[in-house]
C-alpha positions as CSV (number, residue, x, y, z in Angstrom):
1,M,-84.0,-4.0,85.6
2,L,-87.6,-3.2,85.2
3,L,-88.5,0.0,88.0
4,D,-92.1,-1.8,88.6
5,L,-90.6,-5.6,87.9
6,D,-91.0,-5.7,91.8
7,R,-94.8,-5.3,91.4
8,M,-95.1,-7.9,88.5
9,L,-93.1,-10.3,90.0
10,R,-95.7,-12.6,91.3
11,R,-97.7,-12.8,87.7
12,V,-94.3,-13.3,85.9
13,K,-93.2,-16.6,87.7
14,A,-96.6,-17.9,88.0
15,A,-97.1,-17.6,84.1
16,N,-93.6,-17.9,83.2
17,L,-93.6,-15.0,81.0
18,A,-90.3,-14.9,78.7
19,A,-88.7,-11.4,79.2
20,G,-89.6,-10.2,75.5
21,A,-93.3,-9.8,77.3
22,V,-92.1,-8.0,80.0
23,Y,-89.0,-5.9,78.5
24,G,-91.0,-5.3,75.2
25,G,-94.0,-3.8,76.5
26,R,-91.7,-1.7,79.0
27,Q,-92.7,1.7,79.5
28,F,-89.4,4.0,78.7
29,T,-90.4,7.4,80.0
30,Q,-88.6,7.8,83.2
31,K,-91.3,6.7,86.1
32,T,-91.6,8.3,89.4
33,A,-92.0,7.5,92.7
34,G,-93.1,10.4,94.7
35,P,-92.5,14.2,94.5
36,V,-89.4,15.0,94.3
37,I,-87.8,16.6,97.3
38,S,-84.9,19.2,96.7
39,G,-82.3,19.2,99.0
40,T,-78.4,18.9,100.2
41,A,-77.8,15.2,101.6
42,F,-77.9,13.4,98.3
43,A,-76.7,14.2,94.9
44,C,-76.6,12.5,91.6
45,P,-73.4,13.2,89.4
46,V,-75.6,12.0,86.1
47,C,-78.2,15.2,86.1
48,G,-76.2,17.0,88.5
49,R,-78.7,17.8,90.8
50,R,-78.8,17.2,94.9
51,F,-82.1,16.1,97.1
52,R,-83.1,15.6,99.9
53,R,-83.3,12.2,99.8
54,F,-83.6,9.6,96.9
55,F,-86.6,7.1,95.7
56,P,-86.4,3.3,96.8
57,F,-85.5,1.2,94.4
58,G,-85.3,-2.7,93.4
59,L,-86.7,-6.0,94.4
60,N,-86.5,-5.9,98.3
61,G,-86.9,-1.7,98.3
62,R,-83.2,-0.6,98.5
63,R,-83.3,3.0,100.1
64,N,-82.2,6.1,98.6
65,A,-81.1,4.1,95.5
66,C,-83.1,6.1,92.9
67,C,-82.3,9.5,91.5
68,P,-85.6,11.3,91.7
69,G,-84.1,13.6,88.5
70,C,-82.9,11.4,85.9
71,G,-84.1,7.8,87.0
72,S,-79.7,6.9,87.5
73,L,-79.1,4.3,90.2
74,E,-76.4,3.3,92.4
75,R,-74.6,1.2,89.4
76,H,-75.4,4.3,87.2
77,R,-73.6,6.8,88.7
78,F,-70.4,4.8,89.4
79,M,-70.2,3.6,86.2
80,W,-70.2,7.7,84.7
81,M,-68.2,8.9,87.4
82,H,-65.6,6.6,85.9
83,L,-66.6,7.3,82.4
84,R,-66.3,11.0,82.7
85,D,-63.1,11.3,85.2
86,R,-60.9,8.4,83.6
87,H,-61.9,8.1,80.4
88,K,-63.5,11.9,79.7
89,L,-66.2,10.4,77.6
90,M,-67.8,13.6,77.1
91,Q,-64.7,15.7,75.9
92,R,-63.6,13.3,73.1
93,R,-64.5,12.6,69.4
94,L,-65.6,9.0,69.7
95,R,-67.2,6.0,68.0
96,L,-69.3,4.4,70.9
97,L,-71.7,1.1,70.7
98,H,-74.3,1.3,73.9
99,I,-75.7,-1.7,75.0
100,A,-78.9,-1.7,76.6
101,P,-79.1,2.0,76.9
102,E,-79.8,3.4,80.9
103,K,-82.1,6.0,79.8
104,C,-80.5,8.5,82.5
105,I,-76.7,8.2,80.8
106,H,-78.2,7.5,76.8
107,E,-79.4,11.3,77.0
108,V,-76.6,12.4,78.1
109,L,-73.9,10.7,75.5
110,S,-76.4,10.9,72.5
111,A,-77.2,14.5,73.1
112,N,-73.1,15.4,72.9
113,Q,-72.5,15.5,69.3
114,A,-68.7,15.2,69.3
115,L,-69.5,11.4,69.9
116,R,-70.5,9.4,67.1
117,Y,-73.1,7.1,69.6
118,V,-74.8,4.2,68.4
119,S,-77.3,2.7,71.0
120,V,-78.0,-1.0,70.7
121,D,-81.4,-3.5,72.6
122,M,-83.4,-6.0,71.8
123,F,-86.4,-4.1,73.0
124,D,-86.4,-0.4,73.7
125,P,-87.8,1.4,70.8
126,A,-85.6,4.7,71.3
127,A,-82.6,2.7,70.7
128,D,-80.8,3.5,67.1
129,R,-80.8,-0.4,66.3
130,A,-82.8,-3.3,67.7
131,A,-80.4,-6.2,67.9
132,D,-79.2,-9.2,69.4
133,L,-75.4,-9.2,71.6
134,T,-74.6,-12.5,70.2
135,A,-75.0,-11.3,66.5
136,L,-73.9,-7.5,66.1
137,P,-75.0,-5.8,62.9
138,F,-71.9,-4.4,63.1
139,A,-68.1,-4.8,61.2
140,D,-64.7,-6.1,62.3
141,A,-63.0,-2.9,64.5
142,S,-66.3,-0.3,64.1
143,F,-66.1,1.0,67.7
144,D,-63.7,3.2,69.7
145,F,-65.4,2.4,73.0
146,A,-68.3,0.3,74.0
147,I,-70.4,0.5,77.5
148,C,-72.4,-2.6,78.9
149,S,-74.1,-2.3,81.3
150,H,-76.3,-5.3,83.5
151,V,-76.6,-7.6,80.1
152,L,-74.8,-10.4,79.7
153,E,-76.1,-12.1,83.2
154,H,-79.4,-12.4,81.0
155,I,-78.0,-14.1,78.6
156,E,-77.7,-17.4,78.1
157,D,-74.3,-17.3,75.9
158,D,-72.9,-14.9,77.5
159,R,-68.6,-15.8,75.7
160,A,-70.5,-15.1,72.0
161,A,-71.6,-11.2,73.6
162,I,-68.3,-10.9,74.8
163,A,-66.7,-12.2,71.5
164,E,-68.8,-9.9,69.8
165,L,-68.1,-7.0,71.6
166,F,-64.2,-7.6,71.0
167,R,-64.6,-7.7,67.4
168,V,-66.3,-5.3,66.5
169,Q,-63.9,-3.2,68.5
170,R,-60.7,-1.9,67.1
171,P,-57.8,-2.5,68.5
172,G,-56.6,-0.1,71.9
173,S,-60.3,0.7,72.3
174,R,-61.4,0.3,75.5
175,S,-64.9,-1.3,77.0
176,V,-66.9,-0.4,80.2
177,I,-69.0,-3.6,81.6
178,M,-70.9,-4.1,84.7
179,V,-72.8,-7.0,85.8
180,P,-74.0,-8.5,89.6
181,I,-71.3,-9.9,90.5
182,D,-70.5,-11.6,94.5
183,M,-66.8,-11.2,94.9
184,G,-66.6,-13.7,97.5
185,R,-67.8,-16.7,95.7
186,R,-64.8,-17.5,93.6
187,E,-67.0,-19.4,90.8
188,T,-69.9,-18.3,88.9
189,Y,-73.2,-20.2,89.3
190,E,-75.1,-21.2,86.3
191,D,-77.6,-24.0,85.7
192,P,-78.6,-24.3,82.5
193,S,-81.7,-26.3,83.6
194,I,-83.1,-23.3,85.9
195,D,-84.8,-22.3,82.9
196,T,-88.0,-20.6,84.8
197,A,-88.8,-17.2,85.8
198,D,-89.6,-18.6,89.5
199,G,-86.5,-21.7,89.6
200,R,-84.2,-18.2,88.3
201,A,-86.2,-16.0,90.9
202,K,-85.1,-18.3,92.9
203,S,-81.2,-19.6,92.2
204,F,-80.0,-16.7,90.6
205,G,-82.6,-13.8,92.4
206,H,-84.2,-12.7,89.1
207,P,-86.5,-13.9,86.7
208,Y,-84.2,-12.9,84.3
209,H,-80.7,-14.2,85.1
210,V,-79.3,-17.3,84.0
211,R,-76.4,-17.1,86.6
212,I,-74.7,-14.9,89.4
213,C,-71.5,-14.0,88.5
214,G,-68.4,-14.9,90.7
215,A,-65.0,-13.8,91.3
216,D,-63.8,-15.7,88.5
217,Y,-66.5,-13.7,86.0
218,P,-63.5,-11.2,84.8
219,D,-61.9,-14.1,83.4
220,R,-64.0,-15.0,80.6
221,L,-63.8,-11.8,79.4
222,R,-60.0,-12.5,79.2
223,R,-60.4,-15.3,77.4
224,A,-62.1,-13.7,74.9
225,G,-58.9,-11.2,74.8
226,F,-60.0,-8.3,76.6
227,E,-57.2,-6.9,79.3
228,V,-58.8,-6.0,82.0
229,D,-58.7,-4.3,85.0
230,L,-61.4,-4.2,88.0
231,I,-62.6,-1.0,89.5
232,F,-64.0,-1.0,92.9
233,S,-66.7,1.5,94.0
234,R,-64.9,1.4,97.5
235,S,-61.5,2.9,96.2
236,M,-63.7,6.0,96.8
237,T,-64.3,6.7,101.0
238,P,-67.2,6.1,103.2
239,H,-68.4,9.8,102.7
240,M,-68.7,10.4,99.2
241,R,-70.4,6.9,98.5
242,R,-72.6,7.8,100.8
243,F,-73.1,11.8,99.0
244,W,-73.5,9.8,96.0
245,R,-75.3,7.1,96.4
246,I,-72.7,4.5,95.2
247,N,-72.8,1.0,97.1
248,K,-70.4,-1.8,96.7
249,T,-69.7,-2.6,93.6
250,V,-67.1,-3.2,90.7
251,L,-66.9,-2.4,86.8
252,F,-64.4,-3.9,84.5
253,D,-62.5,-1.4,83.0
254,C,-61.7,-3.3,79.4
255,R,-58.9,-2.8,77.0
256,K,-58.6,-4.5,73.3
257,P,-54.8,-4.7,72.7
């Protein structure tokens, strides 16, 4: 999500601005919302720094959400700890595909010379390749690992995007995938007739989301051929979630057989 999307939301809805008009014109440099306050209350696993407080973020201004040092959000910190600790990503030699790279994680991974790192984004000029996730410009079985966080909820034909992720990975490879999800909702809600920024904001909670993912969403990954493990942040203690500022969420750890 754009750091300033909350300030633009009224104009986005009124003019029904397309995603490209907003994301294509965004500033990809990291923004901060005020002076950085060093301290010991909270810590960021991505940049390794500690702060007295984090910045608010999001359309509803979530408190202590955004790291003042690197701009990571709750989901980024949870995903990074999973990549670092479970998959030892910084200690391996892999061909890694990163879809719509988060700046905070992109900077760490792209600096690791052991990784053959390729980033893809439709709008970000800093990405290695400009491409649509439903039509990736790579041969079959090109990658050992893929990261795709908070992208699929923007794509109308998400099944085609998932199939492309599956296609470009080699057998035995892994993907870490995240979407905003409501695990209390049994079925994913989507309605192609809702095609305006205002309508999508009202129905899906974001002007450029096209669905609310429910508890059945991992089945879409399984139908594409992935084996899927659900990793819940609630497996961490409440104290650790508070310290690292990680909210209740889930990621999909996927394997191509």
